[in-house]
Structure formats: C-alpha cells, structure tokens
All heavy atoms as TSV, in Angstrom:
chain	resi	resn	atom	element	x	y	z
A	1	MET	N	N	144.688	-17.835	231.009
A	1	MET	CA	C	146.096	-17.975	230.466
A	1	MET	C	C	147.063	-17.449	231.607
A	1	MET	O	O	148.073	-18.067	231.804
A	1	MET	CB	C	146.187	-17.039	229.247
A	1	MET	CG	C	147.549	-17.153	228.561
A	1	MET	SD	S	147.629	-18.813	227.791
A	1	MET	CE	C	149.303	-18.689	227.124
A	2	ILE	N	N	146.733	-16.377	232.293
A	2	ILE	CA	C	147.515	-15.905	233.401
A	2	ILE	C	C	147.694	-17.038	234.529
A	2	ILE	O	O	148.740	-17.197	235.022
A	2	ILE	CB	C	146.946	-14.584	233.929
A	2	ILE	CG1	C	147.102	-13.537	232.846
A	2	ILE	CG2	C	147.768	-14.185	235.153
A	2	ILE	CD1	C	146.530	-12.165	233.329
A	3	GLY	N	N	146.545	-17.620	234.830
A	3	GLY	CA	C	146.576	-18.689	235.796
A	3	GLY	C	C	147.481	-19.816	235.498
A	3	GLY	O	O	148.314	-20.383	236.282
A	4	PHE	N	N	147.565	-20.176	234.191
A	4	PHE	CA	C	148.473	-21.271	233.704
A	4	PHE	C	C	149.895	-20.882	233.711
A	4	PHE	O	O	150.728	-21.638	234.143
A	4	PHE	CB	C	148.084	-21.593	232.205
A	4	PHE	CG	C	148.920	-22.640	231.647
A	4	PHE	CD1	C	148.774	-24.040	232.173
A	4	PHE	CD2	C	149.781	-22.467	230.557
A	4	PHE	CE1	C	149.701	-25.005	231.545
A	4	PHE	CE2	C	150.644	-23.472	230.141
A	4	PHE	CZ	C	150.456	-24.724	230.504
A	5	VAL	N	N	150.099	-19.526	233.390
A	5	VAL	CA	C	151.519	-19.064	233.547
A	5	VAL	C	C	151.977	-18.979	234.953
A	5	VAL	O	O	153.167	-19.338	235.218
A	5	VAL	CB	C	151.694	-17.657	232.858
A	5	VAL	CG1	C	153.030	-17.054	233.106
A	5	VAL	CG2	C	151.439	-17.785	231.311
A	6	LEU	N	N	151.126	-18.553	235.814
A	6	LEU	CA	C	151.363	-18.633	237.273
A	6	LEU	C	C	151.753	-20.010	237.808
A	6	LEU	O	O	152.623	-20.169	238.595
A	6	LEU	CB	C	150.296	-17.915	238.054
A	6	LEU	CG	C	150.185	-16.499	237.947
A	6	LEU	CD1	C	149.011	-15.872	238.597
A	6	LEU	CD2	C	151.459	-15.701	238.357
A	7	TRP	N	N	150.849	-20.965	237.143
A	7	TRP	CA	C	151.084	-22.421	237.707
A	7	TRP	C	C	152.429	-22.917	237.134
A	7	TRP	O	O	153.159	-23.580	237.911
A	7	TRP	CB	C	149.940	-23.287	237.182
A	7	TRP	CG	C	150.140	-24.588	237.670
A	7	TRP	CD1	C	149.739	-25.114	238.930
A	7	TRP	CD2	C	150.702	-25.771	236.977
A	7	TRP	NE1	N	150.124	-26.503	238.990
A	7	TRP	CE2	C	150.644	-26.881	237.822
A	7	TRP	CE3	C	151.328	-25.909	235.614
A	7	TRP	CZ2	C	151.268	-28.050	237.369
A	7	TRP	CZ3	C	151.727	-27.114	235.245
A	7	TRP	CH2	C	151.709	-28.210	236.177
A	8	LEU	N	N	152.780	-22.544	235.954
A	8	LEU	CA	C	154.059	-22.992	235.456
A	8	LEU	C	C	155.165	-22.235	236.162
A	8	LEU	O	O	156.254	-23.018	236.461
A	8	LEU	CB	C	154.225	-22.485	233.947
A	8	LEU	CG	C	153.400	-23.432	232.971
A	8	LEU	CD1	C	153.564	-22.770	231.535
A	8	LEU	CD2	C	153.922	-24.782	233.025
A	9	LEU	N	N	155.064	-21.059	236.602
A	9	LEU	CA	C	156.106	-20.449	237.468
A	9	LEU	C	C	156.148	-21.226	238.831
A	9	LEU	O	O	157.295	-21.423	239.315
A	9	LEU	CB	C	155.721	-18.880	237.627
A	9	LEU	CG	C	156.721	-18.153	238.545
A	9	LEU	CD1	C	158.033	-18.114	237.809
A	9	LEU	CD2	C	156.120	-16.819	238.873
A	10	LEU	N	N	155.169	-21.579	239.431
A	10	LEU	CA	C	155.092	-22.350	240.683
A	10	LEU	C	C	155.778	-23.685	240.394
A	10	LEU	O	O	156.450	-24.190	241.253
A	10	LEU	CB	C	153.704	-22.425	241.130
A	10	LEU	CG	C	153.419	-23.130	242.537
A	10	LEU	CD1	C	154.128	-22.322	243.659
A	10	LEU	CD2	C	152.051	-23.418	242.792
A	11	LEU	N	N	155.468	-24.281	239.213
A	11	LEU	CA	C	156.127	-25.537	239.015
A	11	LEU	C	C	157.541	-25.472	238.937
A	11	LEU	O	O	158.264	-26.386	239.355
A	11	LEU	CB	C	155.625	-26.088	237.562
A	11	LEU	CG	C	156.080	-27.405	237.122
A	11	LEU	CD1	C	155.451	-28.427	238.118
A	11	LEU	CD2	C	155.548	-27.667	235.684
A	12	VAL	N	N	158.074	-24.453	238.347
A	12	VAL	CA	C	159.518	-24.271	238.362
A	12	VAL	C	C	160.151	-23.913	239.772
A	12	VAL	O	O	161.191	-24.479	240.084
A	12	VAL	CB	C	159.898	-23.094	237.433
A	12	VAL	CG1	C	161.407	-22.659	237.455
A	12	VAL	CG2	C	159.625	-23.432	235.868
A	13	VAL	N	N	159.395	-23.139	240.451
A	13	VAL	CA	C	159.935	-22.720	241.838
A	13	VAL	C	C	159.801	-23.775	242.839
A	13	VAL	O	O	160.765	-24.175	243.566
A	13	VAL	CB	C	159.240	-21.425	242.214
A	13	VAL	CG1	C	159.572	-21.071	243.725
A	13	VAL	CG2	C	159.536	-20.316	241.371
A	14	CYS	N	N	158.590	-24.337	242.934
A	14	CYS	CA	C	158.324	-25.434	243.983
A	14	CYS	C	C	157.375	-26.453	243.395
A	14	CYS	O	O	156.182	-26.405	243.532
A	14	CYS	CB	C	157.690	-24.735	245.081
A	14	CYS	SG	S	157.356	-25.932	246.449
A	15	TRP	N	N	157.942	-27.454	242.699
A	15	TRP	CA	C	157.154	-28.333	241.946
A	15	TRP	C	C	156.281	-29.276	242.804
A	15	TRP	O	O	155.062	-29.609	242.319
A	15	TRP	CB	C	158.031	-29.280	241.116
A	15	TRP	CG	C	159.023	-30.186	241.683
A	15	TRP	CD1	C	160.363	-29.889	242.095
A	15	TRP	CD2	C	158.791	-31.362	242.174
A	15	TRP	NE1	N	160.860	-31.009	242.730
A	15	TRP	CE2	C	159.995	-31.894	242.852
A	15	TRP	CE3	C	157.682	-32.367	242.117
A	15	TRP	CZ2	C	160.059	-33.270	243.346
A	15	TRP	CZ3	C	157.765	-33.680	242.790
A	15	TRP	CH2	C	158.992	-33.991	243.361
A	16	PRO	N	N	156.603	-29.692	244.080
A	16	PRO	CA	C	155.736	-30.364	244.853
A	16	PRO	C	C	154.334	-29.566	245.210
A	16	PRO	O	O	153.287	-30.207	245.140
A	16	PRO	CB	C	156.437	-30.761	246.143
A	16	PRO	CG	C	157.792	-30.631	245.714
A	16	PRO	CD	C	157.993	-29.629	244.774
A	17	LEU	N	N	154.592	-28.385	245.484
A	17	LEU	CA	C	153.376	-27.509	245.707
A	17	LEU	C	C	152.494	-27.363	244.566
A	17	LEU	O	O	151.212	-27.400	244.509
A	17	LEU	CB	C	153.771	-26.128	246.265
A	17	LEU	CG	C	152.683	-25.350	246.653
A	17	LEU	CD1	C	151.856	-25.866	247.893
A	17	LEU	CD2	C	153.378	-23.845	247.165
A	18	ALA	N	N	153.207	-27.185	243.340
A	18	ALA	CA	C	152.410	-27.144	242.061
A	18	ALA	C	C	151.571	-28.455	241.816
A	18	ALA	O	O	150.485	-28.244	241.353
A	18	ALA	CB	C	153.377	-26.812	240.949
A	19	LEU	N	N	152.222	-29.535	242.098
A	19	LEU	CA	C	151.485	-30.808	241.731
A	19	LEU	C	C	150.357	-30.994	242.727
A	19	LEU	O	O	149.279	-31.549	242.361
A	19	LEU	CB	C	152.490	-31.944	241.790
A	19	LEU	CG	C	153.454	-32.009	240.618
A	19	LEU	CD1	C	154.354	-33.284	240.873
A	19	LEU	CD2	C	152.790	-32.071	239.362
A	20	ALA	N	N	150.637	-30.567	243.989
A	20	ALA	CA	C	149.585	-30.706	245.045
A	20	ALA	C	C	148.324	-29.664	244.565
A	20	ALA	O	O	147.115	-30.140	244.782
A	20	ALA	CB	C	150.081	-30.360	246.403
A	21	ALA	N	N	148.645	-28.576	244.175
A	21	ALA	CA	C	147.618	-27.673	243.675
A	21	ALA	C	C	146.868	-28.249	242.553
A	21	ALA	O	O	145.616	-28.204	242.431
A	21	ALA	CB	C	148.224	-26.287	243.371
A	22	LEU	N	N	147.549	-28.941	241.569
A	22	LEU	CA	C	146.984	-29.470	240.499
A	22	LEU	C	C	146.047	-30.707	240.882
A	22	LEU	O	O	144.885	-30.821	240.325
A	22	LEU	CB	C	148.061	-29.974	239.505
A	22	LEU	CG	C	147.575	-30.544	238.179
A	22	LEU	CD1	C	146.990	-29.388	237.327
A	22	LEU	CD2	C	148.780	-31.061	237.331
A	23	LEU	N	N	146.420	-31.384	241.827
A	23	LEU	CA	C	145.576	-32.563	242.210
A	23	LEU	C	C	144.413	-32.087	243.169
A	23	LEU	O	O	143.322	-32.694	243.166
A	23	LEU	CB	C	146.400	-33.651	242.987
A	23	LEU	CG	C	147.422	-34.258	242.117
A	23	LEU	CD1	C	148.294	-35.232	243.026
A	23	LEU	CD2	C	146.850	-35.083	241.041
A	24	LEU	N	N	144.642	-31.105	244.040
A	24	LEU	CA	C	143.542	-30.606	244.911
A	24	LEU	C	C	142.487	-29.693	244.335
A	24	LEU	O	O	141.392	-29.456	244.825
A	24	LEU	CB	C	144.224	-29.918	246.135
A	24	LEU	CG	C	144.975	-30.851	247.069
A	24	LEU	CD1	C	145.583	-30.141	248.137
A	24	LEU	CD2	C	144.182	-32.023	247.541
A	25	TYR	N	N	142.851	-29.076	243.219
A	25	TYR	CA	C	141.939	-27.975	242.529
A	25	TYR	C	C	140.586	-28.694	242.314
A	25	TYR	O	O	139.625	-28.054	242.577
A	25	TYR	CB	C	142.600	-27.524	241.361
A	25	TYR	CG	C	141.751	-26.469	240.682
A	25	TYR	CD1	C	141.579	-25.177	241.142
A	25	TYR	CD2	C	140.963	-26.722	239.404
A	25	TYR	CE1	C	140.691	-24.358	240.461
A	25	TYR	CE2	C	140.109	-25.854	238.900
A	25	TYR	CZ	C	140.023	-24.663	239.407
A	25	TYR	OH	O	139.193	-23.677	238.732
A	26	PRO	N	N	140.445	-29.858	241.576
A	26	PRO	CA	C	139.064	-30.399	241.438
A	26	PRO	C	C	138.347	-30.707	242.670
A	26	PRO	O	O	137.180	-30.480	242.692
A	26	PRO	CB	C	139.344	-31.728	240.630
A	26	PRO	CG	C	140.737	-31.569	240.059
A	26	PRO	CD	C	141.472	-30.645	241.037
A	27	LEU	N	N	138.993	-31.083	243.611
A	27	LEU	CA	C	138.289	-31.317	245.014
A	27	LEU	C	C	137.766	-30.066	245.572
A	27	LEU	O	O	136.691	-30.063	245.958
A	27	LEU	CB	C	139.207	-32.160	245.962
A	27	LEU	CG	C	139.693	-33.445	245.426
A	27	LEU	CD1	C	140.708	-34.092	246.386
A	27	LEU	CD2	C	138.550	-34.446	245.243
A	28	ILE	N	N	138.600	-28.988	245.577
A	28	ILE	CA	C	138.241	-27.805	246.192
A	28	ILE	C	C	137.020	-27.248	245.207
A	28	ILE	O	O	135.972	-26.654	245.866
A	28	ILE	CB	C	139.383	-26.866	246.239
A	28	ILE	CG1	C	140.312	-27.271	247.179
A	28	ILE	CG2	C	138.971	-25.400	246.585
A	28	ILE	CD1	C	141.653	-26.651	247.257
A	29	TRP	N	N	137.124	-27.485	243.979
A	29	TRP	CA	C	136.087	-26.925	243.217
A	29	TRP	C	C	134.698	-27.632	243.396
A	29	TRP	O	O	133.562	-27.029	243.492
A	29	TRP	CB	C	136.316	-27.099	241.647
A	29	TRP	CG	C	135.469	-26.547	240.709
A	29	TRP	CD1	C	135.437	-25.265	240.259
A	29	TRP	CD2	C	134.338	-27.257	240.013
A	29	TRP	NE1	N	134.423	-25.088	239.375
A	29	TRP	CE2	C	133.774	-26.325	239.194
A	29	TRP	CE3	C	133.799	-28.566	240.119
A	29	TRP	CZ2	C	132.577	-26.701	238.391
A	29	TRP	CZ3	C	132.813	-28.865	239.328
A	29	TRP	CH2	C	132.110	-27.925	238.548
A	30	LEU	N	N	134.761	-28.931	243.646
A	30	LEU	CA	C	133.594	-29.748	243.977
A	30	LEU	C	C	132.993	-29.260	245.343
A	30	LEU	O	O	131.719	-29.118	245.520
A	30	LEU	CB	C	133.849	-31.205	243.907
A	30	LEU	CG	C	133.943	-31.826	242.643
A	30	LEU	CD1	C	134.339	-33.244	242.633
A	30	LEU	CD2	C	132.670	-31.704	241.932
A	31	LEU	N	N	133.810	-29.057	246.333
A	31	LEU	CA	C	133.454	-28.516	247.584
A	31	LEU	C	C	132.720	-27.184	247.626
A	31	LEU	O	O	131.835	-26.919	248.352
A	31	LEU	CB	C	134.645	-28.559	248.623
A	31	LEU	CG	C	135.082	-29.846	249.077
A	31	LEU	CD1	C	136.368	-29.715	249.986
A	31	LEU	CD2	C	134.051	-30.648	249.883
A	32	LEU	N	N	133.140	-26.283	246.656
A	32	LEU	CA	C	132.706	-24.955	246.710
A	32	LEU	C	C	131.411	-24.839	245.734
A	32	LEU	O	O	130.803	-23.828	245.677
A	32	LEU	CB	C	133.759	-23.972	246.170
A	32	LEU	CG	C	134.911	-23.812	247.150
A	32	LEU	CD1	C	135.944	-22.750	246.552
A	32	LEU	CD2	C	134.372	-23.213	248.559
A	33	LEU	N	N	131.171	-25.864	244.892
A	33	LEU	CA	C	130.038	-25.776	244.015
A	33	LEU	C	C	128.734	-25.588	244.639
A	33	LEU	O	O	127.879	-24.665	244.061
A	33	LEU	CB	C	129.929	-27.170	243.156
A	33	LEU	CG	C	129.014	-27.200	241.992
A	33	LEU	CD1	C	129.264	-26.177	240.957
A	33	LEU	CD2	C	129.032	-28.565	241.348
A	34	PRO	N	N	128.260	-26.202	245.773
A	34	PRO	CA	C	127.019	-25.785	246.452
A	34	PRO	C	C	126.945	-24.416	246.817
A	34	PRO	O	O	125.917	-23.771	246.644
A	34	PRO	CB	C	127.018	-26.721	247.691
A	34	PRO	CG	C	127.935	-27.853	247.422
A	34	PRO	CD	C	128.986	-27.226	246.550
A	35	PHE	N	N	127.953	-23.792	247.284
A	35	PHE	CA	C	128.046	-22.211	247.501
A	35	PHE	C	C	127.677	-21.535	246.359
A	35	PHE	O	O	127.104	-20.484	246.442
A	35	PHE	CB	C	129.346	-21.952	248.207
A	35	PHE	CG	C	129.446	-22.587	249.604
A	35	PHE	CD1	C	130.374	-23.527	249.756
A	35	PHE	CD2	C	128.691	-22.299	250.649
A	35	PHE	CE1	C	130.670	-24.240	250.886
A	35	PHE	CE2	C	128.914	-22.974	251.846
A	35	PHE	CZ	C	129.961	-23.955	251.981
A	36	ARG	N	N	128.257	-21.916	245.216
A	36	ARG	CA	C	127.971	-21.024	243.944
A	36	ARG	C	C	126.633	-21.208	243.627
A	36	ARG	O	O	125.887	-20.318	243.192
A	36	ARG	CB	C	128.929	-21.669	242.876
A	36	ARG	CG	C	130.303	-21.283	243.069
A	36	ARG	CD	C	131.085	-21.765	241.809
A	36	ARG	NE	N	132.510	-21.537	242.145
A	36	ARG	CZ	C	133.480	-21.711	241.203
A	36	ARG	NH1	N	133.155	-22.089	240.053
A	36	ARG	NH2	N	134.648	-21.516	241.410
A	37	LEU	N	N	126.038	-22.409	243.764
A	37	LEU	CA	C	124.634	-22.616	243.456
A	37	LEU	C	C	123.674	-21.804	244.407
A	37	LEU	O	O	122.716	-21.302	243.909
A	37	LEU	CB	C	124.234	-24.178	243.484
A	37	LEU	CG	C	124.853	-25.032	242.557
A	37	LEU	CD1	C	124.589	-26.460	242.634
A	37	LEU	CD2	C	124.628	-24.683	241.060
A	38	PHE	N	N	123.952	-21.774	245.653
A	38	PHE	CA	C	123.227	-20.961	246.558
A	38	PHE	C	C	123.330	-19.529	246.297
A	38	PHE	O	O	122.344	-18.754	246.336
A	38	PHE	CB	C	123.697	-21.292	248.041
A	38	PHE	CG	C	123.212	-22.550	248.606
A	38	PHE	CD1	C	124.037	-23.268	249.362
A	38	PHE	CD2	C	121.899	-22.995	248.518
A	38	PHE	CE1	C	123.784	-24.483	249.884
A	38	PHE	CE2	C	121.484	-24.308	248.995
A	38	PHE	CZ	C	122.429	-24.960	249.617
A	39	GLY	N	N	124.592	-19.177	245.861
A	39	GLY	CA	C	124.703	-17.681	245.433
A	39	GLY	C	C	123.795	-17.403	244.224
A	39	GLY	O	O	123.274	-16.313	244.159
A	40	LEU	N	N	123.784	-18.304	243.186
A	40	LEU	CA	C	122.890	-17.959	242.098
A	40	LEU	C	C	121.431	-17.935	242.485
A	40	LEU	O	O	120.686	-17.066	241.964
A	40	LEU	CB	C	123.068	-19.106	241.059
A	40	LEU	CG	C	124.330	-19.055	240.318
A	40	LEU	CD1	C	124.471	-20.178	239.355
A	40	LEU	CD2	C	124.414	-17.801	239.397
A	41	ALA	N	N	120.969	-18.798	243.415
A	41	ALA	CA	C	119.686	-18.795	243.877
A	41	ALA	C	C	119.344	-17.554	244.636
A	41	ALA	O	O	118.251	-16.867	244.347
A	41	ALA	CB	C	119.412	-20.054	244.805
A	42	PHE	N	N	120.272	-17.071	245.428
A	42	PHE	CA	C	119.921	-15.869	246.247
A	42	PHE	C	C	119.984	-14.666	245.306
A	42	PHE	O	O	119.154	-13.729	245.556
A	42	PHE	CB	C	120.951	-15.704	247.397
A	42	PHE	CG	C	120.697	-16.612	248.557
A	42	PHE	CD1	C	121.629	-17.350	249.012
A	42	PHE	CD2	C	119.571	-16.522	249.146
A	42	PHE	CE1	C	121.440	-18.278	250.183
A	42	PHE	CE2	C	119.205	-17.221	250.265
A	42	PHE	CZ	C	120.308	-18.080	250.825
A	43	GLU	N	N	120.799	-14.645	244.404
A	43	GLU	CA	C	120.821	-13.548	243.446
A	43	GLU	C	C	119.368	-13.407	242.664
A	43	GLU	O	O	118.936	-12.456	242.321
A	43	GLU	CB	C	122.024	-13.779	242.503
A	43	GLU	CG	C	122.127	-12.628	241.418
A	43	GLU	CD	C	123.354	-12.879	240.483
A	43	GLU	OE1	O	124.125	-13.532	240.794
A	43	GLU	OE2	O	123.328	-12.121	239.382
A	44	GLY	N	N	118.975	-14.609	242.316
A	44	GLY	CA	C	117.688	-14.599	241.473
A	44	GLY	C	C	116.503	-14.167	242.490
A	44	GLY	O	O	115.593	-13.414	241.953
A	45	VAL	N	N	116.554	-14.495	243.676
A	45	VAL	CA	C	115.499	-14.037	244.684
A	45	VAL	C	C	115.577	-12.614	244.825
A	45	VAL	O	O	114.484	-11.864	244.836
A	45	VAL	CB	C	115.649	-14.880	246.001
A	45	VAL	CG1	C	114.789	-14.130	247.067
A	45	VAL	CG2	C	115.319	-16.229	245.806
A	46	PHE	N	N	116.762	-11.972	245.028
A	46	PHE	CA	C	116.898	-10.520	245.121
A	46	PHE	C	C	116.557	-9.830	243.933
A	46	PHE	O	O	115.980	-8.693	243.932
A	46	PHE	CB	C	118.349	-10.190	245.609
A	46	PHE	CG	C	118.546	-10.556	247.044
A	46	PHE	CD1	C	119.756	-11.284	247.350
A	46	PHE	CD2	C	117.795	-10.232	248.097
A	46	PHE	CE1	C	120.061	-11.560	248.662
A	46	PHE	CE2	C	118.010	-10.523	249.349
A	46	PHE	CZ	C	119.145	-11.195	249.671
A	47	GLU	N	N	116.828	-10.285	242.722
A	47	GLU	CA	C	116.456	-9.679	241.498
A	47	GLU	C	C	114.936	-9.782	241.382
A	47	GLU	O	O	114.237	-8.665	240.897
A	47	GLU	CB	C	116.929	-10.410	240.283
A	47	GLU	CG	C	118.400	-9.995	240.120
A	47	GLU	CD	C	118.613	-8.616	239.776
A	47	GLU	OE1	O	117.754	-8.070	238.963
A	47	GLU	OE2	O	119.677	-8.030	240.219
A	48	LEU	N	N	114.224	-10.840	241.784
A	48	LEU	CA	C	112.724	-10.897	241.755
A	48	LEU	C	C	112.253	-9.827	242.808
A	48	LEU	O	O	111.256	-9.082	242.404
A	48	LEU	CB	C	112.444	-12.298	242.172
A	48	LEU	CG	C	110.828	-12.498	242.308
A	48	LEU	CD1	C	110.158	-12.373	240.830
A	48	LEU	CD2	C	110.432	-13.893	242.828
A	49	LEU	N	N	112.714	-9.719	243.956
A	49	LEU	CA	C	112.319	-8.718	244.838
A	49	LEU	C	C	112.480	-7.271	244.423
A	49	LEU	O	O	111.563	-6.537	244.605
A	49	LEU	CB	C	112.961	-8.891	246.302
A	49	LEU	CG	C	112.699	-10.133	247.089
A	49	LEU	CD1	C	113.516	-10.262	248.246
A	49	LEU	CD2	C	111.175	-10.135	247.447
A	50	ARG	N	N	113.628	-7.116	243.816
A	50	ARG	CA	C	113.864	-5.628	243.174
A	50	ARG	C	C	112.798	-5.495	242.114
A	50	ARG	O	O	112.233	-4.270	241.971
A	50	ARG	CB	C	115.237	-5.824	242.602
A	50	ARG	CG	C	115.632	-4.371	241.915
A	50	ARG	CD	C	117.040	-4.453	241.485
A	50	ARG	NE	N	117.368	-3.120	240.927
A	50	ARG	CZ	C	117.436	-3.048	239.577
A	50	ARG	NH1	N	117.185	-3.989	238.751
A	50	ARG	NH2	N	117.801	-1.800	239.103
A	51	ALA	N	N	112.408	-6.378	241.250
A	51	ALA	CA	C	111.532	-6.222	240.264
A	51	ALA	C	C	110.206	-5.884	240.835
A	51	ALA	O	O	109.421	-5.079	240.345
A	51	ALA	CB	C	111.409	-7.486	239.286
A	52	ILE	N	N	109.797	-6.631	241.923
A	52	ILE	CA	C	108.529	-6.465	242.546
A	52	ILE	C	C	108.363	-5.035	243.200
A	52	ILE	O	O	107.419	-4.335	243.002
A	52	ILE	CB	C	108.189	-7.510	243.569
A	52	ILE	CG1	C	107.968	-8.910	242.924
A	52	ILE	CG2	C	107.034	-7.191	244.458
A	52	ILE	CD1	C	107.949	-10.104	243.814
A	53	VAL	N	N	109.450	-4.613	243.863
A	53	VAL	CA	C	109.502	-3.342	244.483
A	53	VAL	C	C	109.401	-2.145	243.494
A	53	VAL	O	O	108.760	-1.184	243.593
A	53	VAL	CB	C	110.670	-3.104	245.329
A	53	VAL	CG1	C	110.925	-1.720	245.789
A	53	VAL	CG2	C	110.565	-4.037	246.565
A	54	LEU	N	N	110.124	-2.256	242.327
A	54	LEU	CA	C	110.150	-1.337	241.248
A	54	LEU	C	C	109.049	-1.343	240.279
A	54	LEU	O	O	108.911	-0.540	239.461
A	54	LEU	CB	C	111.466	-1.410	240.565
A	54	LEU	CG	C	112.710	-1.020	241.364
A	54	LEU	CD1	C	114.041	-1.214	240.495
A	54	LEU	CD2	C	112.592	0.385	242.039
A	55	LEU	N	N	108.185	-2.315	240.411
A	55	LEU	CA	C	106.957	-2.444	239.376
A	55	LEU	C	C	106.066	-1.333	239.456
A	55	LEU	O	O	105.773	-0.805	238.422
A	55	LEU	CB	C	106.269	-3.765	239.806
A	55	LEU	CG	C	105.113	-4.108	238.842
A	55	LEU	CD1	C	105.658	-4.281	237.290
A	55	LEU	CD2	C	104.430	-5.313	239.209
A	56	PRO	N	N	105.695	-0.780	240.587
A	56	PRO	CA	C	104.840	0.393	240.500
A	56	PRO	C	C	105.332	1.656	239.790
A	56	PRO	O	O	104.679	2.267	239.110
A	56	PRO	CB	C	104.492	0.786	242.036
A	56	PRO	CG	C	104.775	-0.531	242.624
A	56	PRO	CD	C	105.745	-1.214	241.943
A	57	ALA	N	N	106.711	1.828	240.084
A	57	ALA	CA	C	107.363	2.882	239.366
A	57	ALA	C	C	107.350	2.674	237.816
A	57	ALA	O	O	107.075	3.701	236.930
A	57	ALA	CB	C	108.729	3.140	239.884
A	58	ARG	N	N	107.518	1.433	237.393
A	58	ARG	CA	C	107.584	1.103	236.011
A	58	ARG	C	C	106.210	1.223	235.353
A	58	ARG	O	O	106.026	1.747	234.108
A	58	ARG	CB	C	108.239	-0.218	235.681
A	58	ARG	CG	C	109.581	-0.253	236.108
A	58	ARG	CD	C	110.230	-1.541	235.900
A	58	ARG	NE	N	110.334	-1.713	234.244
A	58	ARG	CZ	C	110.663	-2.820	233.670
A	58	ARG	NH1	N	110.826	-3.980	234.361
A	58	ARG	NH2	N	110.699	-2.848	232.436
A	59	VAL	N	N	105.159	0.845	236.083
A	59	VAL	CA	C	103.766	0.926	235.579
A	59	VAL	C	C	103.356	2.407	235.367
A	59	VAL	O	O	102.697	2.751	234.519
A	59	VAL	CB	C	102.829	0.183	236.543
A	59	VAL	CG1	C	101.487	0.429	236.292
A	59	VAL	CG2	C	103.048	-1.309	236.495
A	60	LEU	N	N	103.886	3.226	236.432
A	60	LEU	CA	C	103.353	4.747	236.308
A	60	LEU	C	C	104.244	5.394	235.339
A	60	LEU	O	O	104.101	6.661	235.210
A	60	LEU	CB	C	103.493	5.221	237.664
A	60	LEU	CG	C	102.567	4.748	238.759
A	60	LEU	CD1	C	102.806	5.358	240.083
A	60	LEU	CD2	C	101.129	5.146	238.352
A	61	GLY	N	N	105.147	4.880	234.749
A	61	GLY	CA	C	105.956	5.486	233.612
A	61	GLY	C	C	107.248	6.074	234.150
A	61	GLY	O	O	107.818	6.960	233.412
A	62	GLY	N	N	107.895	5.694	235.138
A	62	GLY	CA	C	109.147	6.191	235.644
A	62	GLY	C	C	110.175	5.861	234.812
A	62	GLY	O	O	111.324	6.404	234.880
A	63	GLY	N	N	110.052	4.760	234.086
A	63	GLY	CA	C	111.183	4.234	233.214
A	63	GLY	C	C	111.230	4.674	231.911
A	63	GLY	O	O	112.183	4.438	231.150
A	64	ARG	N	N	110.288	5.493	231.372
A	64	ARG	CA	C	110.218	5.987	230.044
A	64	ARG	C	C	110.839	7.315	229.878
A	64	ARG	O	O	110.870	8.128	230.810
A	64	ARG	CB	C	108.707	6.135	229.615
A	64	ARG	CG	C	108.069	4.866	229.095
A	64	ARG	CD	C	106.632	5.123	228.570
A	64	ARG	NE	N	105.745	5.004	229.602
A	64	ARG	CZ	C	104.550	5.515	229.620
A	64	ARG	NH1	N	104.185	6.297	228.654
A	64	ARG	NH2	N	103.787	5.366	230.661
A	65	ARG	N	N	111.313	7.637	228.809
A	65	ARG	CA	C	111.885	8.901	228.515
A	65	ARG	C	C	111.187	9.577	227.447
A	65	ARG	O	O	110.618	9.155	226.540
A	65	ARG	CB	C	113.372	8.778	227.982
A	65	ARG	CG	C	114.226	8.103	229.164
A	65	ARG	CD	C	115.780	8.212	228.788
A	65	ARG	NE	N	116.544	7.903	229.981
A	65	ARG	CZ	C	117.532	8.570	230.292
A	65	ARG	NH1	N	117.909	9.581	229.714
A	65	ARG	NH2	N	118.158	8.237	231.406
C-alpha cells in the first residue's frame, strides 16, 4: 500500500517518470528473477550444511531441555 501511495505521489510530481517506472517494473522484475532463484538455492544449501554440522550435537542431546 505504501508503494502505491508513493507511486501516486510520483505521478503527481513527475508523471513521465511515474509512467516509465510503471512500464519498466515488470522488465526489471524479470531480469532480477534468476538472482532470486539462485538466492533461494544457496539458502537451501547453507541450511543443509548447517543441519549436517549441528547433527552430532542434536544426536547427543544438545537440543533437549
């Protein structure tokens, strides 16, 4: 909602820039999509490595109270 209000403010102040932002946003989103996918993949790999490293402590009862 805040983004929409900011865009409306930009539309009032400088309408050509607001229309350019409206038209370019989907293209920029498509260009950045692979980086988001790589980020998710790396996050999964690091979570797997963390689970493997912490497995001995969990097996020995380090996580129980």
